N, C-alpha and C positions, 0 to 999 in steps of 0.2 A: 533428434533434437528435443531437449527437455522443455518443460513449461517455462522455466525461468528464461532460457535463451529466446524462446518464441515471444515471450512478453517483452523482453528487451528490444527485440527487433520491431515488434509492433509499436513500442514506445518511441523508438527512433523515427519511425515513419510518421507517427502522429506529431512528434516535435518538428520534423522537417516541414510538414504541411502547414502547421500552425505558424511557424516562424516565417515561412515564405509568404503566407497571407498577411502577416503583421508587419514584416520588415522587408519583403522583397528578397530576391535571390542573393543579392550582394550582402544584405543585412544578415540573412540566414547563414551564409558561408562565413561571415565575419564572426558571428556568435559561436558557431561550431569550432572555428579556429581557436578562439579564446578558451573555450571549454576544453578542447584537446590539449592545449598548452598547459592549462592548469592541472589536468589529469596526469600529464607526463611529469609534472613537478611534484606529484604525490598528493595533490589537494583533492578534497578538502580535509583529508585525514592525516596530513603530514605530522602535525604536532601531537597526535594521539599515540603514535607508535604502532606496533603490530596488533592485529586483532586478537582478542582473548580466545576465540573459538570459531568454529565454522559458521555458527549462527550469526556472529558479529560480522564475519567476512561477507556473507551473503547480504546482510542488512546494509553494510557500507556500499556494496555493489549496487543495490537497488536505489539507495538514497543519493549517491554521489553525483550523478549526472544532473539530477534536479536541482541540487544545491548550487552546483557550479553554473548551471544555466541561469538560475535566478540572479546570482552574483554578476554574471556577465551582462544580463539585461538591465540590471539596476543602473549600470554606468551609462547606458545609452537611452533608457526610457524612463528612469525613475522607479522608485520602489513600488508604488501602487500598480502601475501598468505591468511591471515585471511580475508581481505576484499574481495578477489576474491571468497572464499568459501561462505561467508555470502551473497554476491551479487547474486550468483547462487541460493542459497536457497530462498532468498527474492523474486527474480524474479519469480521463479516457484510458490511460495506461493501467490504472488500478482496476477498472471494470474489466478490461481484457484479462488481467492476471487472475482476478477472482473467477471469471468465467472458465478459465482453464483448470482451476483447482478446487472449486466447490461444486459438487454434483447437485442435482435437483433434490431439494429437501421436501419430501412428501411424507405426511404422517402415516398413511396406510402402508407404504413401502417399508418405512423404518420400523413400524410396530410388528410387521410380519416377520422381521428378521429374528433369528435366535439371539439370546443375550450375547453370545460370543461374537456373532456376526455384526450385531449392532455396535458393540464396543470397537471392533475392528474398523467399521465404517466411520464412526465418529473420530477415532484416533487417526485414521487415514487422512481426514480433513485437517485435523488439528496440527499434525506434524508438518504439513506443507507451509505453514506460516512460521518460517524460521526466525522472524523478528520477535515472536511472542512466546512467553511462558504462560500457558493457559490450560484450561480443562474444558471439555465439552461433554455435556450429559443431558439426558432426557429429564424433563421435569414433569413427572406423571405422563399423561398421554396427550396433553394439550399444548405443550411448549418444549422448546429446546434451549438450554442455557449454554452460553459460551462466555466464560469469564477469563479475561486476560489480566494477569497479575503484573506482568512486566512487558514493556515494549522497548526493544532496542532502538527503534526509530527515534522515540522521544529522548532516550538517553544519549544517543549519538548527536542528535541535533542540539541538545543542551550543551554537550561537551565542546562543540565548535561555534557556539554563540548564535545558533540559528533556531532556537527553541520555538520562535513564533511561526516557523514553517510547519510544525508538527500537525496542527489541525488539517492542513492541506491533504495529508495522507489518510484522513479519516472519512472524507466526503465520499470517496469511491464506494465504501461499504454501504452507505445509505442508498446511493443510486443503484448499485448492483442488486441489492435485495428488494428494493422497491420496484425495479423495472425488469429484472431477469429471474426472479424467484417467485412465481405467481402463487405458490401454495403457502407462503409464509408472510407474516407481517413482523417487521423488525421494530423493537423498542430498545432504546439505549438511554439510560438516565445520566450516565457519566462516562468520560473517557480519561485515560492517562494523559492524553495530549492537552486536555483542557484543565488539568490539575486534579482530576479525580483519583481515588484510591485504586481504581481498576477500570477496565472497559467491560461493562455488564450488558453484553448482547443477550437479548431474549427474543427468540423467534416463536411467535404464536402461529399455530397451524390454522389456516383459514377454513379447512373442511371439517 
């Protein structure tokens, strides 16, 4: 079972627990029924036609349930509460996904690698983020740069009229690196989701 499937299952469990707490069993089942019916009808991507490539297919797969969940919740709970619930679910699911795909970033370990091994290590992380066109590189010995030039999440949400959901999918990055990567400190001055020209992740090594 690959990391994407494992994260999807983890996300489904998180969603079920959250909705049961917020809406009870009947409410949870009702929401899941509406989401399932919308998915069966091809939503939320029906008007966009086929995906352009594998990266877009995977990005749609990861985004779709969250979009449909929020749409279903808006009808019964209103926009503000729906956004809060979906944000909590996406945050937990994002941290789970990152934990499965980003190894520990430790300066000593990375610097001890040969140039070829270091390039493979960084490329191996970068390629797992199918939604992004990006490059990851060392910045001297003190920091690691990850620059995302294109995010399919932002593009897809914009195309279906849900652009304001885009920042929801950025918060997991901050929490994951703050709480689960003890050897680095993340700084990010802009994101594509907030209208920036790129997502400029800079990881400063603490040691």
